[in-house]
Backbone as XML, in Angstrom:
<?xml version="1.0"?>
<chain id="A" units="angstrom">
  <residue number="1" name="MET">
    <atom name="N" x="199.972" y="-7.071" z="1.600"/>
    <atom name="CA" x="201.168" y="-6.248" z="1.553"/>
    <atom name="C" x="200.973" y="-5.147" z="0.503"/>
  </residue>
  <residue number="2" name="THR">
    <atom name="N" x="201.280" y="-3.930" z="0.864"/>
    <atom name="CA" x="201.119" y="-2.788" z="-0.026"/>
    <atom name="C" x="202.332" y="-2.653" z="-0.929"/>
  </residue>
  <residue number="3" name="GLN">
    <atom name="N" x="202.075" y="-2.408" z="-2.214"/>
    <atom name="CA" x="203.176" y="-2.198" z="-3.152"/>
    <atom name="C" x="203.732" y="-0.797" z="-2.983"/>
  </residue>
  <residue number="4" name="PRO">
    <atom name="N" x="205.038" y="-0.623" z="-3.163"/>
    <atom name="CA" x="205.614" y="0.721" z="-3.065"/>
    <atom name="C" x="205.107" y="1.619" z="-4.189"/>
  </residue>
  <residue number="5" name="HIS">
    <atom name="N" x="205.010" y="2.911" z="-3.900"/>
    <atom name="CA" x="204.577" y="3.902" z="-4.879"/>
    <atom name="C" x="205.817" y="4.446" z="-5.589"/>
  </residue>
  <residue number="6" name="HIS">
    <atom name="N" x="205.791" y="4.432" z="-6.909"/>
    <atom name="CA" x="206.911" y="4.937" z="-7.705"/>
    <atom name="C" x="206.451" y="6.114" z="-8.549"/>
  </residue>
  <residue number="7" name="SER">
    <atom name="N" x="207.385" y="6.994" z="-8.864"/>
    <atom name="CA" x="207.122" y="8.117" z="-9.749"/>
    <atom name="C" x="208.314" y="8.283" z="-10.684"/>
  </residue>
  <residue number="8" name="VAL">
    <atom name="N" x="208.012" y="8.394" z="-11.983"/>
    <atom name="CA" x="209.041" y="8.557" z="-12.999"/>
    <atom name="C" x="208.681" y="9.779" z="-13.833"/>
  </residue>
  <residue number="9" name="GLN">
    <atom name="N" x="209.672" y="10.630" z="-14.104"/>
    <atom name="CA" x="209.442" y="11.802" z="-14.934"/>
    <atom name="C" x="210.318" y="11.720" z="-16.174"/>
  </residue>
  <residue number="10" name="LEU">
    <atom name="N" x="209.717" y="12.069" z="-17.310"/>
    <atom name="CA" x="210.423" y="12.083" z="-18.593"/>
    <atom name="C" x="210.220" y="13.440" z="-19.243"/>
  </residue>
  <residue number="11" name="LYS">
    <atom name="N" x="211.226" y="13.902" z="-19.931"/>
    <atom name="CA" x="211.106" y="15.119" z="-20.740"/>
    <atom name="C" x="211.213" y="14.691" z="-22.190"/>
  </residue>
  <residue number="12" name="LEU">
    <atom name="N" x="210.165" y="14.973" z="-22.973"/>
    <atom name="CA" x="210.135" y="14.583" z="-24.379"/>
    <atom name="C" x="210.253" y="15.814" z="-25.265"/>
  </residue>
  <residue number="13" name="THR">
    <atom name="N" x="211.126" y="15.741" z="-26.235"/>
    <atom name="CA" x="211.267" y="16.794" z="-27.236"/>
    <atom name="C" x="211.433" y="16.128" z="-28.597"/>
  </residue>
  <residue number="14" name="THR">
    <atom name="N" x="211.205" y="16.883" z="-29.641"/>
    <atom name="CA" x="211.495" y="16.377" z="-30.978"/>
    <atom name="C" x="212.564" y="17.261" z="-31.602"/>
  </residue>
  <residue number="15" name="LEU">
    <atom name="N" x="213.573" y="16.643" z="-32.146"/>
    <atom name="CA" x="214.659" y="17.371" z="-32.795"/>
    <atom name="C" x="214.426" y="17.494" z="-34.296"/>
  </residue>
  <residue number="16" name="ALA">
    <atom name="N" x="213.377" y="16.865" z="-34.768"/>
    <atom name="CA" x="213.031" y="16.943" z="-36.188"/>
    <atom name="C" x="212.237" y="18.227" z="-36.445"/>
  </residue>
  <residue number="17" name="ASP">
    <atom name="N" x="212.100" y="18.563" z="-37.685"/>
    <atom name="CA" x="211.325" y="19.752" z="-38.067"/>
    <atom name="C" x="209.849" y="19.440" z="-38.246"/>
  </residue>
  <residue number="18" name="ARG">
    <atom name="N" x="209.400" y="18.352" z="-37.660"/>
    <atom name="CA" x="207.993" y="17.981" z="-37.787"/>
    <atom name="C" x="207.500" y="17.382" z="-36.476"/>
  </residue>
  <residue number="19" name="GLN">
    <atom name="N" x="206.198" y="17.348" z="-36.344"/>
    <atom name="CA" x="205.590" y="16.793" z="-35.139"/>
    <atom name="C" x="205.717" y="15.282" z="-35.117"/>
  </residue>
  <residue number="20" name="CYS">
    <atom name="N" x="205.495" y="14.707" z="-33.949"/>
    <atom name="CA" x="205.435" y="13.251" z="-33.853"/>
    <atom name="C" x="204.304" y="12.875" z="-32.899"/>
  </residue>
  <residue number="21" name="THR">
    <atom name="N" x="203.826" y="11.679" z="-33.032"/>
    <atom name="CA" x="202.763" y="11.165" z="-32.183"/>
    <atom name="C" x="203.389" y="10.411" z="-31.010"/>
  </residue>
  <residue number="22" name="VAL">
    <atom name="N" x="202.886" y="10.687" z="-29.809"/>
    <atom name="CA" x="203.317" y="9.956" z="-28.623"/>
    <atom name="C" x="202.123" y="9.143" z="-28.153"/>
  </residue>
  <residue number="23" name="SER">
    <atom name="N" x="202.298" y="7.839" z="-28.091"/>
    <atom name="CA" x="201.246" y="6.937" z="-27.633"/>
    <atom name="C" x="201.556" y="6.496" z="-26.215"/>
  </residue>
  <residue number="24" name="PHE">
    <atom name="N" x="200.517" y="6.400" z="-25.404"/>
    <atom name="CA" x="200.672" y="6.009" z="-24.004"/>
    <atom name="C" x="199.931" y="4.699" z="-23.790"/>
  </residue>
  <residue number="25" name="GLU">
    <atom name="N" x="200.690" y="3.658" z="-23.512"/>
    <atom name="CA" x="200.137" y="2.317" z="-23.325"/>
    <atom name="C" x="200.149" y="1.956" z="-21.843"/>
  </residue>
  <residue number="26" name="PRO">
    <atom name="N" x="199.245" y="1.126" z="-21.412"/>
    <atom name="CA" x="198.410" y="0.210" z="-22.187"/>
    <atom name="C" x="197.045" y="0.783" z="-22.572"/>
  </residue>
  <residue number="27" name="LYS">
    <atom name="N" x="196.757" y="2.032" z="-22.228"/>
    <atom name="CA" x="195.422" y="2.590" z="-22.476"/>
    <atom name="C" x="195.203" y="3.017" z="-23.918"/>
  </residue>
  <residue number="28" name="GLY">
    <atom name="N" x="196.267" y="3.179" z="-24.693"/>
    <atom name="CA" x="196.132" y="3.548" z="-26.093"/>
    <atom name="C" x="195.901" y="5.032" z="-26.328"/>
  </residue>
  <residue number="29" name="ALA">
    <atom name="N" x="196.098" y="5.860" z="-25.306"/>
    <atom name="CA" x="195.925" y="7.306" z="-25.466"/>
    <atom name="C" x="197.065" y="7.866" z="-26.311"/>
  </residue>
  <residue number="30" name="GLN">
    <atom name="N" x="196.805" y="8.985" z="-26.991"/>
    <atom name="CA" x="197.818" y="9.601" z="-27.841"/>
    <atom name="C" x="197.802" y="11.117" z="-27.684"/>
  </residue>
  <residue number="31" name="ALA">
    <atom name="N" x="198.947" y="11.723" z="-27.951"/>
    <atom name="CA" x="199.082" y="13.177" z="-28.011"/>
    <atom name="C" x="200.073" y="13.491" z="-29.115"/>
  </residue>
  <residue number="32" name="VAL">
    <atom name="N" x="199.867" y="14.633" z="-29.766"/>
    <atom name="CA" x="200.788" y="15.072" z="-30.811"/>
    <atom name="C" x="201.803" y="16.022" z="-30.192"/>
  </residue>
  <residue number="33" name="LEU">
    <atom name="N" x="203.083" y="15.707" z="-30.361"/>
    <atom name="CA" x="204.182" y="16.546" z="-29.885"/>
    <atom name="C" x="204.633" y="17.418" z="-31.049"/>
  </residue>
  <residue number="34" name="PRO">
    <atom name="N" x="204.248" y="18.718" z="-31.041"/>
    <atom name="CA" x="204.638" y="19.590" z="-32.151"/>
    <atom name="C" x="206.141" y="19.848" z="-32.167"/>
  </residue>
  <residue number="35" name="ALA">
    <atom name="N" x="206.676" y="20.162" z="-33.325"/>
    <atom name="CA" x="208.094" y="20.540" z="-33.424"/>
    <atom name="C" x="208.328" y="21.743" z="-32.526"/>
  </residue>
  <residue number="36" name="GLY">
    <atom name="N" x="209.379" y="21.706" z="-31.737"/>
    <atom name="CA" x="209.737" y="22.810" z="-30.857"/>
    <atom name="C" x="209.066" y="22.784" z="-29.497"/>
  </residue>
  <residue number="37" name="GLU">
    <atom name="N" x="208.118" y="21.891" z="-29.266"/>
    <atom name="CA" x="207.427" y="21.800" z="-27.982"/>
    <atom name="C" x="208.152" y="20.818" z="-27.073"/>
  </residue>
  <residue number="38" name="VAL">
    <atom name="N" x="207.881" y="20.903" z="-25.796"/>
    <atom name="CA" x="208.434" y="19.998" z="-24.794"/>
    <atom name="C" x="207.277" y="19.424" z="-24.000"/>
  </residue>
  <residue number="39" name="PHE">
    <atom name="N" x="207.271" y="18.116" z="-23.801"/>
    <atom name="CA" x="206.297" y="17.468" z="-22.938"/>
    <atom name="C" x="207.018" y="16.991" z="-21.677"/>
  </residue>
  <residue number="40" name="ALA">
    <atom name="N" x="206.441" y="17.315" z="-20.520"/>
    <atom name="CA" x="206.887" y="16.749" z="-19.247"/>
    <atom name="C" x="205.899" y="15.633" z="-18.928"/>
  </residue>
  <residue number="41" name="VAL">
    <atom name="N" x="206.383" y="14.411" z="-18.883"/>
    <atom name="CA" x="205.536" y="13.247" z="-18.638"/>
    <atom name="C" x="205.846" y="12.724" z="-17.244"/>
  </residue>
  <residue number="42" name="GLU">
    <atom name="N" x="204.801" y="12.581" z="-16.428"/>
    <atom name="CA" x="204.971" y="12.012" z="-15.094"/>
    <atom name="C" x="204.100" y="10.775" z="-14.996"/>
  </residue>
  <residue number="43" name="ILE">
    <atom name="N" x="204.726" y="9.671" z="-14.658"/>
    <atom name="CA" x="204.029" y="8.406" z="-14.486"/>
    <atom name="C" x="204.213" y="8.002" z="-13.030"/>
  </residue>
  <residue number="44" name="SER">
    <atom name="N" x="203.107" y="7.724" z="-12.345"/>
    <atom name="CA" x="203.209" y="7.376" z="-10.929"/>
    <atom name="C" x="202.147" y="6.363" z="-10.554"/>
  </residue>
  <residue number="45" name="GLY">
    <atom name="N" x="202.436" y="5.632" z="-9.504"/>
    <atom name="CA" x="201.491" y="4.662" z="-8.986"/>
    <atom name="C" x="202.192" y="3.508" z="-8.321"/>
  </residue>
  <residue number="46" name="PRO">
    <atom name="N" x="201.412" y="2.610" z="-7.757"/>
    <atom name="CA" x="201.989" y="1.422" z="-7.135"/>
    <atom name="C" x="202.498" y="0.461" z="-8.205"/>
  </residue>
  <residue number="47" name="GLY">
    <atom name="N" x="203.443" y="-0.348" z="-7.848"/>
    <atom name="CA" x="203.956" y="-1.330" z="-8.804"/>
    <atom name="C" x="205.455" y="-1.242" z="-8.942"/>
  </residue>
  <residue number="48" name="ASP">
    <atom name="N" x="205.972" y="-1.786" z="-10.040"/>
    <atom name="CA" x="207.427" y="-1.905" z="-10.176"/>
    <atom name="C" x="208.123" y="-0.640" z="-10.668"/>
  </residue>
  <residue number="49" name="GLY">
    <atom name="N" x="207.381" y="0.329" z="-11.217"/>
    <atom name="CA" x="207.987" y="1.589" z="-11.634"/>
    <atom name="C" x="208.838" y="1.512" z="-12.888"/>
  </residue>
  <residue number="50" name="ILE">
    <atom name="N" x="208.631" y="0.488" z="-13.689"/>
    <atom name="CA" x="209.417" y="0.347" z="-14.919"/>
    <atom name="C" x="208.625" y="0.919" z="-16.086"/>
  </residue>
  <residue number="51" name="VAL">
    <atom name="N" x="209.240" y="1.860" z="-16.810"/>
    <atom name="CA" x="208.632" y="2.497" z="-17.973"/>
    <atom name="C" x="209.324" y="1.967" z="-19.225"/>
  </residue>
  <residue number="52" name="GLU">
    <atom name="N" x="208.534" y="1.598" z="-20.213"/>
    <atom name="CA" x="209.093" y="1.138" z="-21.480"/>
    <atom name="C" x="208.924" y="2.258" z="-22.509"/>
  </residue>
  <residue number="53" name="VAL">
    <atom name="N" x="210.008" y="2.632" z="-23.174"/>
    <atom name="CA" x="209.975" y="3.653" z="-24.211"/>
    <atom name="C" x="210.407" y="2.989" z="-25.517"/>
  </residue>
  <residue number="54" name="SER">
    <atom name="N" x="209.545" y="3.101" z="-26.521"/>
    <atom name="CA" x="209.826" y="2.469" z="-27.812"/>
    <atom name="C" x="209.693" y="3.496" z="-28.930"/>
  </residue>
  <residue number="55" name="PHE">
    <atom name="N" x="210.533" y="3.366" z="-29.931"/>
    <atom name="CA" x="210.462" y="4.204" z="-31.123"/>
    <atom name="C" x="209.613" y="3.478" z="-32.149"/>
  </residue>
  <residue number="56" name="ALA">
    <atom name="N" x="208.653" y="4.189" z="-32.712"/>
    <atom name="CA" x="207.809" y="3.628" z="-33.763"/>
    <atom name="C" x="207.989" y="4.467" z="-35.029"/>
  </residue>
  <residue number="57" name="LYS">
    <atom name="N" x="207.412" y="4.030" z="-36.113"/>
    <atom name="CA" x="207.588" y="4.703" z="-37.402"/>
    <atom name="C" x="207.281" y="6.202" z="-37.332"/>
  </residue>
  <residue number="58" name="ASP">
    <atom name="N" x="206.187" y="6.575" z="-36.672"/>
    <atom name="CA" x="205.768" y="7.975" z="-36.646"/>
    <atom name="C" x="205.880" y="8.629" z="-35.273"/>
  </residue>
  <residue number="59" name="GLY">
    <atom name="N" x="206.550" y="8.001" z="-34.330"/>
    <atom name="CA" x="206.644" y="8.613" z="-33.013"/>
    <atom name="C" x="207.162" y="7.686" z="-31.955"/>
  </residue>
  <residue number="60" name="LEU">
    <atom name="N" x="206.713" y="7.939" z="-30.731"/>
    <atom name="CA" x="207.159" y="7.189" z="-29.562"/>
    <atom name="C" x="205.992" y="6.479" z="-28.909"/>
  </residue>
  <residue number="61" name="ILE">
    <atom name="N" x="206.313" y="5.395" z="-28.222"/>
    <atom name="CA" x="205.342" y="4.690" z="-27.401"/>
    <atom name="C" x="205.902" y="4.659" z="-25.989"/>
  </residue>
  <residue number="62" name="ILE">
    <atom name="N" x="205.132" y="5.184" z="-25.044"/>
    <atom name="CA" x="205.521" y="5.195" z="-23.634"/>
    <atom name="C" x="204.615" y="4.200" z="-22.928"/>
  </residue>
  <residue number="63" name="GLY">
    <atom name="N" x="205.199" y="3.170" z="-22.345"/>
    <atom name="CA" x="204.420" y="2.127" z="-21.677"/>
    <atom name="C" x="204.536" y="2.240" z="-20.171"/>
  </residue>
  <residue number="64" name="GLU">
    <atom name="N" x="203.405" y="2.540" z="-19.513"/>
    <atom name="CA" x="203.410" y="2.609" z="-18.056"/>
    <atom name="C" x="203.214" y="1.217" z="-17.477"/>
  </residue>
  <residue number="65" name="TRP">
    <atom name="N" x="203.497" y="1.057" z="-16.221"/>
    <atom name="CA" x="203.322" y="-0.225" z="-15.548"/>
    <atom name="C" x="201.873" y="-0.353" z="-15.067"/>
  </residue>
  <residue number="66" name="ASP">
    <atom name="N" x="201.462" y="-1.577" z="-14.722"/>
    <atom name="CA" x="200.102" y="-1.841" z="-14.255"/>
    <atom name="C" x="199.795" y="-1.009" z="-13.021"/>
  </residue>
  <residue number="67" name="GLY">
    <atom name="N" x="198.641" y="-0.342" z="-13.034"/>
    <atom name="CA" x="198.193" y="0.446" z="-11.896"/>
    <atom name="C" x="198.706" y="1.873" z="-11.876"/>
  </residue>
  <residue number="68" name="ALA">
    <atom name="N" x="199.514" y="2.264" z="-12.855"/>
    <atom name="CA" x="200.098" y="3.606" z="-12.882"/>
    <atom name="C" x="199.155" y="4.588" z="-13.574"/>
  </residue>
  <residue number="69" name="HIS">
    <atom name="N" x="199.422" y="5.863" z="-13.358"/>
    <atom name="CA" x="198.670" y="6.955" z="-13.970"/>
    <atom name="C" x="199.667" y="7.875" z="-14.663"/>
  </residue>
  <residue number="70" name="THR">
    <atom name="N" x="199.334" y="8.326" z="-15.874"/>
    <atom name="CA" x="200.221" y="9.198" z="-16.644"/>
    <atom name="C" x="199.613" y="10.584" z="-16.750"/>
  </residue>
  <residue number="71" name="ARG">
    <atom name="N" x="200.458" y="11.602" z="-16.522"/>
    <atom name="CA" x="200.065" y="13.004" z="-16.697"/>
    <atom name="C" x="201.078" y="13.663" z="-17.622"/>
  </residue>
  <residue number="72" name="VAL">
    <atom name="N" x="200.577" y="14.430" z="-18.585"/>
    <atom name="CA" x="201.436" y="15.084" z="-19.577"/>
    <atom name="C" x="201.181" y="16.587" z="-19.529"/>
  </residue>
  <residue number="73" name="ARG">
    <atom name="N" x="202.270" y="17.363" z="-19.457"/>
    <atom name="CA" x="202.163" y="18.822" z="-19.461"/>
    <atom name="C" x="203.060" y="19.390" z="-20.556"/>
  </residue>
  <residue number="74" name="ASN">
    <atom name="N" x="202.663" y="20.547" z="-21.099"/>
    <atom name="CA" x="203.491" y="21.213" z="-22.094"/>
    <atom name="C" x="204.490" y="22.136" z="-21.395"/>
  </residue>
  <residue number="75" name="ARG">
    <atom name="N" x="205.285" y="22.869" z="-22.167"/>
    <atom name="CA" x="206.336" y="23.721" z="-21.588"/>
    <atom name="C" x="205.781" y="24.841" z="-20.720"/>
  </residue>
  <residue number="76" name="ARG">
    <atom name="N" x="204.503" y="25.186" z="-20.875"/>
    <atom name="CA" x="203.871" y="26.226" z="-20.063"/>
    <atom name="C" x="203.251" y="25.656" z="-18.792"/>
  </residue>
  <residue number="77" name="GLY">
    <atom name="N" x="203.362" y="24.351" z="-18.614"/>
    <atom name="CA" x="202.814" y="23.698" z="-17.427"/>
    <atom name="C" x="201.351" y="23.321" z="-17.542"/>
  </residue>
  <residue number="78" name="GLU">
    <atom name="N" x="200.796" y="23.469" z="-18.744"/>
    <atom name="CA" x="199.387" y="23.140" z="-18.974"/>
    <atom name="C" x="199.254" y="21.647" z="-19.266"/>
  </residue>
  <residue number="79" name="ASP">
    <atom name="N" x="198.176" y="21.049" z="-18.739"/>
    <atom name="CA" x="197.909" y="19.644" z="-19.046"/>
    <atom name="C" x="197.655" y="19.479" z="-20.537"/>
  </residue>
  <residue number="80" name="VAL">
    <atom name="N" x="198.244" y="18.439" z="-21.100"/>
    <atom name="CA" x="198.038" y="18.106" z="-22.508"/>
    <atom name="C" x="196.927" y="17.059" z="-22.580"/>
  </residue>
  <residue number="81" name="ALA">
    <atom name="N" x="195.939" y="17.324" z="-23.418"/>
    <atom name="CA" x="194.857" y="16.346" z="-23.596"/>
    <atom name="C" x="195.393" y="15.146" z="-24.358"/>
  </residue>
  <residue number="82" name="ILE">
    <atom name="N" x="195.205" y="13.994" z="-23.787"/>
    <atom name="CA" x="195.580" y="12.768" z="-24.491"/>
    <atom name="C" x="194.281" y="12.070" z="-24.874"/>
  </residue>
  <residue number="83" name="TYR">
    <atom name="N" x="194.194" y="11.686" z="-26.125"/>
    <atom name="CA" x="192.936" y="11.142" z="-26.662"/>
    <atom name="C" x="193.092" y="9.722" z="-27.077"/>
  </residue>
</chain>
């Protein structure tokens, strides 16, 4: 039986006057969200489609579901390198 394909989109901004780190789990990738920037995060793939968002001391943790793929773009539509 094939699992349904889900897609979730999030818009991330920081209201603080400083950057924050966004971690993407379970792969452990990270990107820095500069003050004033906007990240469009799209998570898609087969599975339950549940995204976990957690606040950490220095930023956010975005947890994708098993089998999902995460893509991050800045306000100009450019892919953001996650390391």
